[in-house]
N, C-alpha and C positions, 0 to 999 in steps of 0.2 A: 173194241173193248167189251169185256164180258163182266157180268155181275157175278160176284161170288156169293156163296150161300149164306154168309154171315152179314151181308148188307154193306160191305165195303167195296169200293171199286178198285179193281186191279187192272193196271194197264198192261196190255199185251201188245207188243208191237215190235217193230223192227228196230234194232239198235241203230240209231243214227246219231250223228253228232249232236245235237241239241235236244235229244229226247230224254225225258226224266222218267224214271220208274219209281212209283211210290207203292209201298206195300204197308197197309195197316191191318192189324189183326183186330178182331172184334173185342177181345178181352182187354187189351191195352187201351184201346180207344175209350171204352166205358170207364175204366179206372181213372184215366186222365181226366175225363169229363167230370166224374164225381169229385175227384180231388180238387179240381178247379172250382167247382160249385161250392164245396165246403170252404175252401180258402176265401172265396169271395164273400160268403155268408159270415165267416169269422171276422174278416176285415171290416165289413159293414157293422157288425155288432161292436167291435172294438172302437170304431169311430163314433158310434152312437154313445157308448159308455164315456169316451173321452169328452164328447160334446156335453153330455149331461154333467160330468164332473166340472168342466169349465163354467157351465151355467150355475152350478151350485156355488162355486167360488165367487162368481159375480154377485150372486144373491147375498152371500156372507159379507162381501166387501161393501155392498150397498147398505146392509143393515148396520155394519160397523160404522160407516160414514154417518148414517142417520143418528146413531147413538152418540157419537162425538159432537155432532152439530147440536143435538138436544142438550147435551151436557154443557156445552159452551153457552148456549142461550140461557140455561137455568142459572149458571154462575153469574152471567152478566146481570140478569134480573135480580138475583139475590144481593149482589154488591150494590146495585142501584138502590134497592130498598134500604140497605144498611146505611149507605151514605146519605140518602134522603130522609132518613128517620130522624125527626126532631127529638124524639125521646132519648136517643143516644146522646145528642148534644146536651140535653137537659141533665142527664145523668152525669156526664162529665163535669158540667158546671157545678152541680151539687157536690160531687166528690171533691173538687178543688176548694170549694168554700168550706167544707167540713175539715179538710186537712189544714187549711189556713187558720181556722178557728182553733184546732188542736195545737198548732205550732206557735201561735202568738205568745202564750205564756213562756214557752221555751226561749223564744227570741228575746223577750223582755228580761229573762233571767240571764241570758248570755250577755246582753247589753250592760246590765248592772255589774256583772263580773268584769267585763272589759273596762268599765269606768273605775272600778276598784284597782285593777291592775295598772291602768294608766296613771292613776294618782300615785301609786306606790313607785312606779318607775320615775315619775316626775320628781318625787321627793329625793330619790337617789341620784338623779342626774343634775339637779339644781346646784349642789355644792361643786360637783365636777365641772359643770359649765362655768360657774363663777371663777373657779380656779384657772381654767383654761383662758377665760376672758382676761383675768388679771395678768396672766403670763403674757398674753398677746399685747396687752396695753403696756406692760413694762418693757417688753421687747420693742414695741413701737416707740416708746419713750427713749430707749437706748439708741435706737436707730436715728431718731430725730436729733438727739444730742450729738451723736457721732457725725451726722451730716453737718450740723452747725459748726462743730469743732473742725471738721475738714475744710469747710468754706473759710473759716477764720485763718486756718493754716495757709491756705492757698493765697488769701489776701495779703497776709503778712509776707509771704515769699515774694509776691508781686511788688510790694512796697520796698522791700529790701533790694531788689534788682534795680 
């Protein structure tokens, strides 16, 4: 084998069945080497950027999770304070008492009007009720008389036979 002037090895030999001949030129070897180095550097840079992007997303997700957790805790605390606040219960009790005081005269007025209406209705219904009762009594009297008459008729028929 002989060394070529551009630094690559050229095989010189007898052609035999398992012999390989390789020929590299200086210019193509350097270009391929530079392209490969550039490709490797670009791939490493892209991977670094992707990793940084994922790390940023994880930071954003963590901060968002913390924000929601803080919001939940604040809401629970505020609701606990509102429910436990005796002042709110006192305000509600005062409100109810005030409304009751305001509505009592109205209730009394409605009650008086109902008494007046019920008295008027009672006056109108009394004669009607008396009339219906008289009719029922007369109908009842008629039925009793008919019943007695029927019994007498049956007894007379029995005596005749």
